[in-house]
CHARMM internal coordinates of N, CA and C (Angstrom, degrees):
IC EDIT
DIST 1 N 1 CA 1.4520
DIST 1 CA 1 C 1.5265
ANGL 1 N 1 CA 1 C 108.78
DIST 1 C 2 N 1.2963
ANGL 1 CA 1 C 2 N 117.07
DIHE 1 N 1 CA 1 C 2 N 131.73
DIST 2 N 2 CA 1.4548
ANGL 1 C 2 N 2 CA 122.47
DIHE 1 CA 1 C 2 N 2 CA 178.52
DIST 2 CA 2 C 1.5256
ANGL 2 N 2 CA 2 C 109.77
DIHE 1 C 2 N 2 CA 2 C -88.10
DIST 2 C 3 N 1.3300
ANGL 2 CA 2 C 3 N 116.11
DIHE 2 N 2 CA 2 C 3 N 139.36
DIST 3 N 3 CA 1.4584
ANGL 2 C 3 N 3 CA 121.46
DIHE 2 CA 2 C 3 N 3 CA 177.07
DIST 3 CA 3 C 1.5189
ANGL 3 N 3 CA 3 C 109.76
DIHE 2 C 3 N 3 CA 3 C -97.58
DIST 3 C 4 N 1.3107
ANGL 3 CA 3 C 4 N 115.71
DIHE 3 N 3 CA 3 C 4 N 146.72
DIST 4 N 4 CA 1.4591
ANGL 3 C 4 N 4 CA 121.70
DIHE 3 CA 3 C 4 N 4 CA 176.38
DIST 4 CA 4 C 1.5162
ANGL 4 N 4 CA 4 C 107.34
DIHE 3 C 4 N 4 CA 4 C -118.10
DIST 4 C 5 N 1.3167
ANGL 4 CA 4 C 5 N 116.59
DIHE 4 N 4 CA 4 C 5 N 122.21
DIST 5 N 5 CA 1.4599
ANGL 4 C 5 N 5 CA 121.78
DIHE 4 CA 4 C 5 N 5 CA -179.15
DIST 5 CA 5 C 1.5270
ANGL 5 N 5 CA 5 C 109.58
DIHE 4 C 5 N 5 CA 5 C -88.78
DIST 5 C 6 N 1.3381
ANGL 5 CA 5 C 6 N 115.58
DIHE 5 N 5 CA 5 C 6 N 131.17
DIST 6 N 6 CA 1.4556
ANGL 5 C 6 N 6 CA 121.86
DIHE 5 CA 5 C 6 N 6 CA 176.97
DIST 6 CA 6 C 1.5210
ANGL 6 N 6 CA 6 C 109.81
DIHE 5 C 6 N 6 CA 6 C -114.46
DIST 6 C 7 N 1.3151
ANGL 6 CA 6 C 7 N 116.24
DIHE 6 N 6 CA 6 C 7 N 134.96
DIST 7 N 7 CA 1.4562
ANGL 6 C 7 N 7 CA 122.28
DIHE 6 CA 6 C 7 N 7 CA 170.40
DIST 7 CA 7 C 1.5253
ANGL 7 N 7 CA 7 C 106.38
DIHE 6 C 7 N 7 CA 7 C -93.22
DIST 7 C 8 N 1.3428
ANGL 7 CA 7 C 8 N 115.86
DIHE 7 N 7 CA 7 C 8 N 130.68
DIST 8 N 8 CA 1.4637
ANGL 7 C 8 N 8 CA 120.36
DIHE 7 CA 7 C 8 N 8 CA -176.64
DIST 8 CA 8 C 1.5212
ANGL 8 N 8 CA 8 C 109.32
DIHE 7 C 8 N 8 CA 8 C -119.23
DIST 8 C 9 N 1.3201
ANGL 8 CA 8 C 9 N 115.61
DIHE 8 N 8 CA 8 C 9 N 131.45
DIST 9 N 9 CA 1.4565
ANGL 8 C 9 N 9 CA 122.37
DIHE 8 CA 8 C 9 N 9 CA 176.43
DIST 9 CA 9 C 1.5226
ANGL 9 N 9 CA 9 C 108.99
DIHE 8 C 9 N 9 CA 9 C -130.95
DIST 9 C 10 N 1.3258
ANGL 9 CA 9 C 10 N 115.51
DIHE 9 N 9 CA 9 C 10 N 154.83
DIST 10 N 10 CA 1.4620
ANGL 9 C 10 N 10 CA 120.16
DIHE 9 CA 9 C 10 N 10 CA 174.40
DIST 10 CA 10 C 1.5239
ANGL 10 N 10 CA 10 C 107.76
DIHE 9 C 10 N 10 CA 10 C -101.84
DIST 10 C 11 N 1.3255
ANGL 10 CA 10 C 11 N 116.18
DIHE 10 N 10 CA 10 C 11 N 129.86
DIST 11 N 11 CA 1.4615
ANGL 10 C 11 N 11 CA 121.05
DIHE 10 CA 10 C 11 N 11 CA -176.57
DIST 11 CA 11 C 1.5289
ANGL 11 N 11 CA 11 C 109.49
DIHE 10 C 11 N 11 CA 11 C -145.03
DIST 11 C 12 N 1.3068
ANGL 11 CA 11 C 12 N 116.73
DIHE 11 N 11 CA 11 C 12 N 118.96
DIST 12 N 12 CA 1.4716
ANGL 11 C 12 N 12 CA 122.54
DIHE 11 CA 11 C 12 N 12 CA 176.75
DIST 12 CA 12 C 1.5244
ANGL 12 N 12 CA 12 C 113.20
DIHE 11 C 12 N 12 CA 12 C 53.51
DIST 12 C 13 N 1.3305
ANGL 12 CA 12 C 13 N 117.12
DIHE 12 N 12 CA 12 C 13 N 41.09
DIST 13 N 13 CA 1.4565
ANGL 12 C 13 N 13 CA 120.96
DIHE 12 CA 12 C 13 N 13 CA 177.26
DIST 13 CA 13 C 1.5157
ANGL 13 N 13 CA 13 C 115.03
DIHE 12 C 13 N 13 CA 13 C 84.14
DIST 13 C 14 N 1.3173
ANGL 13 CA 13 C 14 N 117.86
DIHE 13 N 13 CA 13 C 14 N 4.81
DIST 14 N 14 CA 1.4652
ANGL 13 C 14 N 14 CA 122.82
DIHE 13 CA 13 C 14 N 14 CA 178.48
DIST 14 CA 14 C 1.5210
ANGL 14 N 14 CA 14 C 110.05
DIHE 13 C 14 N 14 CA 14 C -120.19
DIST 14 C 15 N 1.3245
ANGL 14 CA 14 C 15 N 115.87
DIHE 14 N 14 CA 14 C 15 N 149.83
DIST 15 N 15 CA 1.4527
ANGL 14 C 15 N 15 CA 121.65
DIHE 14 CA 14 C 15 N 15 CA 168.47
DIST 15 CA 15 C 1.5264
ANGL 15 N 15 CA 15 C 106.38
DIHE 14 C 15 N 15 CA 15 C -93.57
DIST 15 C 16 N 1.3225
ANGL 15 CA 15 C 16 N 116.28
DIHE 15 N 15 CA 15 C 16 N 129.33
DIST 16 N 16 CA 1.4617
ANGL 15 C 16 N 16 CA 121.89
DIHE 15 CA 15 C 16 N 16 CA -178.81
DIST 16 CA 16 C 1.5218
ANGL 16 N 16 CA 16 C 108.40
DIHE 15 C 16 N 16 CA 16 C -116.68
DIST 16 C 17 N 1.3276
ANGL 16 CA 16 C 17 N 116.57
DIHE 16 N 16 CA 16 C 17 N 124.13
DIST 17 N 17 CA 1.4634
ANGL 16 C 17 N 17 CA 122.39
DIHE 16 CA 16 C 17 N 17 CA 179.89
DIST 17 CA 17 C 1.5216
ANGL 17 N 17 CA 17 C 109.05
DIHE 16 C 17 N 17 CA 17 C -111.17
DIST 17 C 18 N 1.3369
ANGL 17 CA 17 C 18 N 115.12
DIHE 17 N 17 CA 17 C 18 N 129.11
DIST 18 N 18 CA 1.4658
ANGL 17 C 18 N 18 CA 122.19
DIHE 17 CA 17 C 18 N 18 CA -177.92
DIST 18 CA 18 C 1.5244
ANGL 18 N 18 CA 18 C 107.97
DIHE 17 C 18 N 18 CA 18 C -126.94
DIST 18 C 19 N 1.3291
ANGL 18 CA 18 C 19 N 117.43
DIHE 18 N 18 CA 18 C 19 N 120.42
DIST 19 N 19 CA 1.4631
ANGL 18 C 19 N 19 CA 121.21
DIHE 18 CA 18 C 19 N 19 CA 179.99
DIST 19 CA 19 C 1.5245
ANGL 19 N 19 CA 19 C 109.52
DIHE 18 C 19 N 19 CA 19 C -67.65
DIST 19 C 20 N 1.3380
ANGL 19 CA 19 C 20 N 116.10
DIHE 19 N 19 CA 19 C 20 N 133.84
DIST 20 N 20 CA 1.4609
ANGL 19 C 20 N 20 CA 121.31
DIHE 19 CA 19 C 20 N 20 CA -175.75
DIST 20 CA 20 C 1.5259
ANGL 20 N 20 CA 20 C 112.59
DIHE 19 C 20 N 20 CA 20 C -65.26
DIST 20 C 21 N 1.3097
ANGL 20 CA 20 C 21 N 118.63
DIHE 20 N 20 CA 20 C 21 N -39.73
DIST 21 N 21 CA 1.4660
ANGL 20 C 21 N 21 CA 121.65
DIHE 20 CA 20 C 21 N 21 CA -172.91
DIST 21 CA 21 C 1.5266
ANGL 21 N 21 CA 21 C 114.74
DIHE 20 C 21 N 21 CA 21 C -115.66
DIST 21 C 22 N 1.3185
ANGL 21 CA 21 C 22 N 117.47
DIHE 21 N 21 CA 21 C 22 N 6.24
DIST 22 N 22 CA 1.4644
ANGL 21 C 22 N 22 CA 121.13
DIHE 21 CA 21 C 22 N 22 CA -177.01
DIST 22 CA 22 C 1.5240
ANGL 22 N 22 CA 22 C 109.90
DIHE 21 C 22 N 22 CA 22 C -137.35
DIST 22 C 23 N 1.3084
ANGL 22 CA 22 C 23 N 117.20
DIHE 22 N 22 CA 22 C 23 N 159.07
DIST 23 N 23 CA 1.4641
ANGL 22 C 23 N 23 CA 122.32
DIHE 22 CA 22 C 23 N 23 CA 178.19
DIST 23 CA 23 C 1.5246
ANGL 23 N 23 CA 23 C 109.49
DIHE 22 C 23 N 23 CA 23 C -84.74
DIST 23 C 24 N 1.3438
ANGL 23 CA 23 C 24 N 115.27
DIHE 23 N 23 CA 23 C 24 N 67.12
DIST 24 N 24 CA 1.4597
ANGL 23 C 24 N 24 CA 121.48
DIHE 23 CA 23 C 24 N 24 CA -179.84
DIST 24 CA 24 C 1.5244
ANGL 24 N 24 CA 24 C 107.52
DIHE 23 C 24 N 24 CA 24 C -129.30
DIST 24 C 25 N 1.3304
ANGL 24 CA 24 C 25 N 116.86
DIHE 24 N 24 CA 24 C 25 N 121.12
DIST 25 N 25 CA 1.4603
ANGL 24 C 25 N 25 CA 122.92
DIHE 24 CA 24 C 25 N 25 CA 178.70
DIST 25 CA 25 C 1.5172
ANGL 25 N 25 CA 25 C 107.69
DIHE 24 C 25 N 25 CA 25 C -137.59
DIST 25 C 26 N 1.3439
ANGL 25 CA 25 C 26 N 116.36
DIHE 25 N 25 CA 25 C 26 N 138.70
DIST 26 N 26 CA 1.4586
ANGL 25 C 26 N 26 CA 120.48
DIHE 25 CA 25 C 26 N 26 CA 175.96
DIST 26 CA 26 C 1.5207
ANGL 26 N 26 CA 26 C 108.60
DIHE 25 C 26 N 26 CA 26 C -149.60
DIST 26 C 27 N 1.3204
ANGL 26 CA 26 C 27 N 116.55
DIHE 26 N 26 CA 26 C 27 N 166.97
DIST 27 N 27 CA 1.4613
ANGL 26 C 27 N 27 CA 120.84
DIHE 26 CA 26 C 27 N 27 CA -179.49
DIST 27 CA 27 C 1.5153
ANGL 27 N 27 CA 27 C 110.43
DIHE 26 C 27 N 27 CA 27 C -146.39
DIST 27 C 28 N 1.3490
ANGL 27 CA 27 C 28 N 114.96
DIHE 27 N 27 CA 27 C 28 N 161.43
DIST 28 N 28 CA 1.4638
ANGL 27 C 28 N 28 CA 120.94
DIHE 27 CA 27 C 28 N 28 CA 177.11
DIST 28 CA 28 C 1.5228
ANGL 28 N 28 CA 28 C 108.99
DIHE 27 C 28 N 28 CA 28 C -165.25
DIST 28 C 29 N 1.3283
ANGL 28 CA 28 C 29 N 115.61
DIHE 28 N 28 CA 28 C 29 N 163.13
DIST 29 N 29 CA 1.4679
ANGL 28 C 29 N 29 CA 120.69
DIHE 28 CA 28 C 29 N 29 CA 178.52
DIST 29 CA 29 C 1.5227
ANGL 29 N 29 CA 29 C 112.84
DIHE 28 C 29 N 29 CA 29 C -83.52
DIST 29 C 30 N 1.3394
ANGL 29 CA 29 C 30 N 118.41
DIHE 29 N 29 CA 29 C 30 N -22.21
DIST 30 N 30 CA 1.4652
ANGL 29 C 30 N 30 CA 121.47
DIHE 29 CA 29 C 30 N 30 CA -179.84
DIST 30 CA 30 C 1.5269
ANGL 30 N 30 CA 30 C 110.02
DIHE 29 C 30 N 30 CA 30 C -126.46
DIST 30 C 31 N 1.3456
ANGL 30 CA 30 C 31 N 115.03
DIHE 30 N 30 CA 30 C 31 N 159.17
DIST 31 N 31 CA 1.4693
ANGL 30 C 31 N 31 CA 120.19
DIHE 30 CA 30 C 31 N 31 CA 178.11
DIST 31 CA 31 C 1.5237
ANGL 31 N 31 CA 31 C 111.05
DIHE 30 C 31 N 31 CA 31 C -62.62
DIST 31 C 32 N 1.3135
ANGL 31 CA 31 C 32 N 116.95
DIHE 31 N 31 CA 31 C 32 N -43.09
DIST 32 N 32 CA 1.4625
ANGL 31 C 32 N 32 CA 120.22
DIHE 31 CA 31 C 32 N 32 CA -178.61
DIST 32 CA 32 C 1.5271
ANGL 32 N 32 CA 32 C 110.96
DIHE 31 C 32 N 32 CA 32 C -60.99
DIST 32 C 33 N 1.3108
ANGL 32 CA 32 C 33 N 116.77
DIHE 32 N 32 CA 32 C 33 N -46.44
DIST 33 N 33 CA 1.4643
ANGL 32 C 33 N 33 CA 120.51
DIHE 32 CA 32 C 33 N 33 CA 178.60
DIST 33 CA 33 C 1.5290
ANGL 33 N 33 CA 33 C 110.40
DIHE 32 C 33 N 33 CA 33 C -65.23
DIST 33 C 34 N 1.3315
ANGL 33 CA 33 C 34 N 117.41
DIHE 33 N 33 CA 33 C 34 N -36.22
DIST 34 N 34 CA 1.4646
ANGL 33 C 34 N 34 CA 120.30
DIHE 33 CA 33 C 34 N 34 CA 177.99
DIST 34 CA 34 C 1.5230
ANGL 34 N 34 CA 34 C 110.60
DIHE 33 C 34 N 34 CA 34 C -62.43
DIST 34 C 35 N 1.3182
ANGL 34 CA 34 C 35 N 117.65
DIHE 34 N 34 CA 34 C 35 N -44.40
DIST 35 N 35 CA 1.4666
ANGL 34 C 35 N 35 CA 120.61
DIHE 34 CA 34 C 35 N 35 CA 178.16
DIST 35 CA 35 C 1.5232
ANGL 35 N 35 CA 35 C 111.23
DIHE 34 C 35 N 35 CA 35 C -61.14
DIST 35 C 36 N 1.3082
ANGL 35 CA 35 C 36 N 116.79
DIHE 35 N 35 CA 35 C 36 N -41.68
DIST 36 N 36 CA 1.4720
ANGL 35 C 36 N 36 CA 120.27
DIHE 35 CA 35 C 36 N 36 CA 177.37
DIST 36 CA 36 C 1.5319
ANGL 36 N 36 CA 36 C 110.91
DIHE 35 C 36 N 36 CA 36 C -63.98
DIST 36 C 37 N 1.3298
ANGL 36 CA 36 C 37 N 116.17
DIHE 36 N 36 CA 36 C 37 N -41.75
DIST 37 N 37 CA 1.4628
ANGL 36 C 37 N 37 CA 120.33
DIHE 36 CA 36 C 37 N 37 CA 179.87
DIST 37 CA 37 C 1.5274
ANGL 37 N 37 CA 37 C 111.46
DIHE 36 C 37 N 37 CA 37 C -66.30
DIST 37 C 38 N 1.3375
ANGL 37 CA 37 C 38 N 116.81
DIHE 37 N 37 CA 37 C 38 N -39.09
DIST 38 N 38 CA 1.4665
ANGL 37 C 38 N 38 CA 120.46
DIHE 37 CA 37 C 38 N 38 CA 177.31
DIST 38 CA 38 C 1.5217
ANGL 38 N 38 CA 38 C 109.61
DIHE 37 C 38 N 38 CA 38 C -62.26
DIST 38 C 39 N 1.3189
ANGL 38 CA 38 C 39 N 116.52
DIHE 38 N 38 CA 38 C 39 N -47.32
DIST 39 N 39 CA 1.4659
ANGL 38 C 39 N 39 CA 120.58
DIHE 38 CA 38 C 39 N 39 CA 179.64
DIST 39 CA 39 C 1.5274
ANGL 39 N 39 CA 39 C 110.41
DIHE 38 C 39 N 39 CA 39 C -57.14
DIST 39 C 40 N 1.3172
ANGL 39 CA 39 C 40 N 116.37
DIHE 39 N 39 CA 39 C 40 N -47.49
DIST 40 N 40 CA 1.4628
ANGL 39 C 40 N 40 CA 120.42
DIHE 39 CA 39 C 40 N 40 CA -179.21
DIST 40 CA 40 C 1.5305
ANGL 40 N 40 CA 40 C 111.48
DIHE 39 C 40 N 40 CA 40 C -64.34
DIST 40 C 41 N 1.3308
ANGL 40 CA 40 C 41 N 117.23
DIHE 40 N 40 CA 40 C 41 N -44.26
DIST 41 N 41 CA 1.4689
ANGL 40 C 41 N 41 CA 120.82
DIHE 40 CA 40 C 41 N 41 CA -178.35
DIST 41 CA 41 C 1.5217
ANGL 41 N 41 CA 41 C 111.76
DIHE 40 C 41 N 41 CA 41 C -62.75
DIST 41 C 42 N 1.3316
ANGL 41 CA 41 C 42 N 116.98
DIHE 41 N 41 CA 41 C 42 N -41.62
DIST 42 N 42 CA 1.4660
ANGL 41 C 42 N 42 CA 120.42
DIHE 41 CA 41 C 42 N 42 CA -179.73
DIST 42 CA 42 C 1.5237
ANGL 42 N 42 CA 42 C 110.53
DIHE 41 C 42 N 42 CA 42 C -68.40
DIST 42 C 43 N 1.3312
ANGL 42 CA 42 C 43 N 116.59
DIHE 42 N 42 CA 42 C 43 N -44.36
DIST 43 N 43 CA 1.4694
ANGL 42 C 43 N 43 CA 119.18
DIHE 42 CA 42 C 43 N 43 CA 179.04
DIST 43 CA 43 C 1.5258
ANGL 43 N 43 CA 43 C 111.28
DIHE 42 C 43 N 43 CA 43 C -61.26
DIST 43 C 44 N 1.3193
ANGL 43 CA 43 C 44 N 117.57
DIHE 43 N 43 CA 43 C 44 N -39.65
DIST 44 N 44 CA 1.4663
ANGL 43 C 44 N 44 CA 120.51
DIHE 43 CA 43 C 44 N 44 CA 177.98
DIST 44 CA 44 C 1.5293
ANGL 44 N 44 CA 44 C 111.42
DIHE 43 C 44 N 44 CA 44 C -69.00
DIST 44 C 45 N 1.3230
ANGL 44 CA 44 C 45 N 116.62
DIHE 44 N 44 CA 44 C 45 N -41.51
DIST 45 N 45 CA 1.4649
ANGL 44 C 45 N 45 CA 120.75
DIHE 44 CA 44 C 45 N 45 CA -179.24
DIST 45 CA 45 C 1.5279
ANGL 45 N 45 CA 45 C 111.65
DIHE 44 C 45 N 45 CA 45 C -60.53
DIST 45 C 46 N 1.3330
ANGL 45 CA 45 C 46 N 116.30
DIHE 45 N 45 CA 45 C 46 N -42.72
DIST 46 N 46 CA 1.4605
ANGL 45 C 46 N 46 CA 120.99
DIHE 45 CA 45 C 46 N 46 CA -176.78
DIST 46 CA 46 C 1.5279
ANGL 46 N 46 CA 46 C 113.15
DIHE 45 C 46 N 46 CA 46 C -101.47
DIST 46 C 47 N 1.3292
ANGL 46 CA 46 C 47 N 117.47
DIHE 46 N 46 CA 46 C 47 N 4.09
DIST 47 N 47 CA 1.4630
ANGL 46 C 47 N 47 CA 122.80
DIHE 46 CA 46 C 47 N 47 CA -178.39
DIST 47 CA 47 C 1.5311
ANGL 47 N 47 CA 47 C 111.32
DIHE 46 C 47 N 47 CA 47 C 54.78
DIST 47 C 48 N 1.3379
ANGL 47 CA 47 C 48 N 115.59
DIHE 47 N 47 CA 47 C 48 N 51.69
DIST 48 N 48 CA 1.4664
ANGL 47 C 48 N 48 CA 122.34
DIHE 47 CA 47 C 48 N 48 CA -179.24
DIST 48 CA 48 C 1.5185
ANGL 48 N 48 CA 48 C 110.37
DIHE 47 C 48 N 48 CA 48 C -100.97
DIST 48 C 49 N 1.3166
ANGL 48 CA 48 C 49 N 115.74
DIHE 48 N 48 CA 48 C 49 N 153.72
DIST 49 N 49 CA 1.4627
ANGL 48 C 49 N 49 CA 120.89
DIHE 48 CA 48 C 49 N 49 CA 179.25
DIST 49 CA 49 C 1.5352
ANGL 49 N 49 CA 49 C 112.35
DIHE 48 C 49 N 49 CA 49 C -103.20
DIST 49 C 50 N 1.3349
ANGL 49 CA 49 C 50 N 117.43
DIHE 49 N 49 CA 49 C 50 N -26.23
DIST 50 N 50 CA 1.4633
ANGL 49 C 50 N 50 CA 120.31
DIHE 49 CA 49 C 50 N 50 CA -173.27
DIST 50 CA 50 C 1.5256
ANGL 50 N 50 CA 50 C 112.10
DIHE 49 C 50 N 50 CA 50 C -104.59
DIST 50 C 51 N 1.3284
ANGL 50 CA 50 C 51 N 115.66
DIHE 50 N 50 CA 50 C 51 N 170.10
DIST 51 N 51 CA 1.4538
ANGL 50 C 51 N 51 CA 124.26
DIHE 50 CA 50 C 51 N 51 CA 179.45
DIST 51 CA 51 C 1.5242
ANGL 51 N 51 CA 51 C 109.78
DIHE 50 C 51 N 51 CA 51 C -62.03
DIST 51 C 52 N 1.3210
ANGL 51 CA 51 C 52 N 116.04
DIHE 51 N 51 CA 51 C 52 N 150.97
DIST 52 N 52 CA 1.4526
ANGL 51 C 52 N 52 CA 121.58
DIHE 51 CA 51 C 52 N 52 CA -179.07
DIST 52 CA 52 C 1.5278
ANGL 52 N 52 CA 52 C 110.49
DIHE 51 C 52 N 52 CA 52 C -117.55
DIST 52 C 53 N 1.3314
ANGL 52 CA 52 C 53 N 116.76
DIHE 52 N 52 CA 52 C 53 N 165.95
DIST 53 N 53 CA 1.4603
ANGL 52 C 53 N 53 CA 123.31
DIHE 52 CA 52 C 53 N 53 CA 177.69
DIST 53 CA 53 C 1.5242
ANGL 53 N 53 CA 53 C 108.40
DIHE 52 C 53 N 53 CA 53 C -88.15
DIST 53 C 54 N 1.3397
ANGL 53 CA 53 C 54 N 118.24
DIHE 53 N 53 CA 53 C 54 N 118.01
DIST 54 N 54 CA 1.4579
ANGL 53 C 54 N 54 CA 122.40
DIHE 53 CA 53 C 54 N 54 CA -176.81
DIST 54 CA 54 C 1.5211
ANGL 54 N 54 CA 54 C 109.36
DIHE 53 C 54 N 54 CA 54 C -105.14
DIST 54 C 55 N 1.3536
ANGL 54 CA 54 C 55 N 116.63
DIHE 54 N 54 CA 54 C 55 N 127.55
DIST 55 N 55 CA 1.4612
ANGL 54 C 55 N 55 CA 122.66
DIHE 54 CA 54 C 55 N 55 CA 177.23
DIST 55 CA 55 C 1.5198
ANGL 55 N 55 CA 55 C 107.35
DIHE 54 C 55 N 55 CA 55 C -120.80
DIST 55 C 56 N 1.3325
ANGL 55 CA 55 C 56 N 117.45
DIHE 55 N 55 CA 55 C 56 N 120.66
DIST 56 N 56 CA 1.4590
ANGL 55 C 56 N 56 CA 121.77
DIHE 55 CA 55 C 56 N 56 CA -179.86
DIST 56 CA 56 C 1.5145
ANGL 56 N 56 CA 56 C 109.92
DIHE 55 C 56 N 56 CA 56 C -107.41
DIST 56 C 57 N 1.3300
ANGL 56 CA 56 C 57 N 116.39
DIHE 56 N 56 CA 56 C 57 N 146.47
DIST 57 N 57 CA 1.4660
ANGL 56 C 57 N 57 CA 119.74
DIHE 56 CA 56 C 57 N 57 CA 175.24
DIST 57 CA 57 C 1.5129
ANGL 57 N 57 CA 57 C 110.09
DIHE 56 C 57 N 57 CA 57 C -136.45
END
COOR INIT
IC SEED 1 N 1 CA 1 C
IC BUILD
């Protein structure tokens, strides 16, 4: 399984996650919602059906 590293910053009340090596960016107001958004964005980007391994930095 390949891991995708996300850089996370807080900006204007939102957490913004940007994939280090892929054109994947998402945002949310809470950490839980951000994790869900990252999962959804990665699955859509790669057309995956199952859960992925999320690494935040």
